[in-house]
PAROTOR-591435 format. One record per residue (C-alpha): residue in three letters; residue number from 1; x, y, z. Coordinates in nm, 3 decimals, always signed. Layout:
! PAROTOR-591435
> rest, nr, east, north, up
> ala, NUM, X, Y, Z
...
! end
This chain:
! PAROTOR-591435
> rest, nr, east, north, up
> unk, 1, -0.809, +1.967, +1.686
> unk, 2, -0.643, +1.665, +1.515
> unk, 3, -0.622, +1.660, +1.154
> unk, 4, -0.679, +1.325, +0.996
> unk, 5, -0.528, +1.269, +0.630
> unk, 6, -0.579, +1.010, +0.391
> unk, 7, -0.304, +0.767, +0.372
> unk, 8, -0.330, +0.805, -0.007
> unk, 9, -0.289, +1.182, -0.005
> unk, 10, +0.025, +1.153, +0.177
> unk, 11, +0.153, +0.891, -0.087
> unk, 12, +0.083, +1.145, -0.327
> unk, 13, +0.227, +1.421, -0.155
> unk, 14, +0.563, +1.226, -0.125
> unk, 15, +0.516, +1.118, -0.525
> unk, 16, +0.490, +1.509, -0.604
> unk, 17, +0.750, +1.626, -0.351
> unk, 18, +1.032, +1.383, -0.481
> unk, 19, +0.941, +1.293, -0.848
> unk, 20, +0.767, +1.613, -0.923
> unk, 21, +0.474, +1.402, -1.048
> unk, 22, +0.143, +1.315, -1.028
> unk, 23, +0.079, +0.920, -0.919
> unk, 24, -0.116, +0.752, -1.245
> unk, 25, -0.452, +0.626, -1.085
> unk, 26, -0.399, +0.307, -1.332
> unk, 27, -0.091, +0.215, -1.233
> unk, 28, -0.130, -0.153, -1.084
> unk, 29, +0.044, -0.105, -0.744
> unk, 30, -0.169, +0.208, -0.668
> unk, 31, -0.487, +0.038, -0.789
> unk, 32, -0.435, -0.270, -0.556
> unk, 33, -0.370, -0.008, -0.254
> unk, 34, -0.679, +0.160, -0.312
> unk, 35, -0.870, -0.204, -0.314
> unk, 36, -0.663, -0.322, +0.000
> unk, 37, -0.762, +0.012, +0.176
> unk, 38, -1.140, -0.030, +0.118
> unk, 39, -1.108, -0.397, +0.209
> unk, 40, -0.991, -0.259, +0.555
> unk, 41, -1.255, +0.010, +0.590
> unk, 42, -1.518, -0.262, +0.544
> unk, 43, -1.361, -0.462, +0.810
> unk, 44, -1.309, -0.156, +1.074
> unk, 45, -1.657, -0.006, +0.992
> unk, 46, -1.895, -0.282, +0.907
> unk, 47, -2.214, -0.220, +0.772
> unk, 48, -2.285, -0.586, +0.668
> unk, 49, -2.120, -0.924, +0.762
> unk, 50, -1.805, -0.964, +0.547
> unk, 51, -1.623, -1.263, +0.457
> unk, 52, -1.290, -1.260, +0.346
> unk, 53, -1.026, -1.477, +0.196
> unk, 54, -0.685, -1.599, +0.262
> unk, 55, -0.602, -1.450, -0.099
> unk, 56, -0.754, -1.129, -0.025
> unk, 57, -0.567, -1.102, +0.287
> unk, 58, -0.254, -1.194, +0.087
> unk, 59, -0.323, -0.948, -0.186
> unk, 60, -0.328, -0.671, +0.080
> unk, 61, -0.004, -0.743, +0.228
> unk, 62, +0.157, -0.769, -0.130
> unk, 63, -0.023, -0.426, -0.212
> unk, 64, +0.136, -0.250, +0.108
> unk, 65, +0.488, -0.395, +0.029
> unk, 66, +0.453, -0.286, -0.345
> unk, 67, +0.361, +0.037, -0.228
> unk, 68, +0.642, +0.067, +0.018
> unk, 69, +0.869, -0.018, -0.280
> unk, 70, +0.740, +0.244, -0.490
> unk, 71, +0.794, +0.518, -0.240
> unk, 72, +1.146, +0.392, -0.174
> unk, 73, +1.224, +0.417, -0.527
> unk, 74, +1.071, +0.773, -0.564
> unk, 75, +1.263, +0.885, -0.233
> unk, 76, +1.583, +0.686, -0.198
> unk, 77, +1.619, +0.577, -0.576
> unk, 78, +1.645, +0.213, -0.455
> unk, 79, +1.414, -0.085, -0.401
> unk, 80, +1.286, -0.160, -0.052
> unk, 81, +1.540, -0.384, +0.091
> unk, 82, +1.278, -0.645, +0.237
> unk, 83, +1.077, -0.601, -0.120
> unk, 84, +1.223, -0.957, -0.294
> unk, 85, +1.132, -1.160, +0.060
> unk, 86, +0.787, -1.241, -0.062
> unk, 87, +0.482, -1.341, +0.186
> unk, 88, +0.654, -1.651, +0.329
> unk, 89, +0.977, -1.543, +0.390
> unk, 90, +1.205, -1.720, +0.657
> unk, 91, +1.373, -1.559, +0.953
> unk, 92, +1.726, -1.623, +0.971
> unk, 93, +1.911, -1.537, +1.325
! end
């Protein structure tokens, strides 16, 4: 049977495994991630019409990048390589 685990549980596991500590729920990046997950759930499982703004989408993307960076810091002890690119990065070939 398929076992489904919440993404936040997986992130908390990584922090405990590599940093030997629990995530402080009041950290900005973690609170922003939870808000983004809540927005995602409202979109995927709608109970009412939902209007989202460009700002909400931008904040959701930023929260994911911040979360990836925090995981990188704990696991690899360095920043996520693309962390400083921002939302409107130019592709260079």
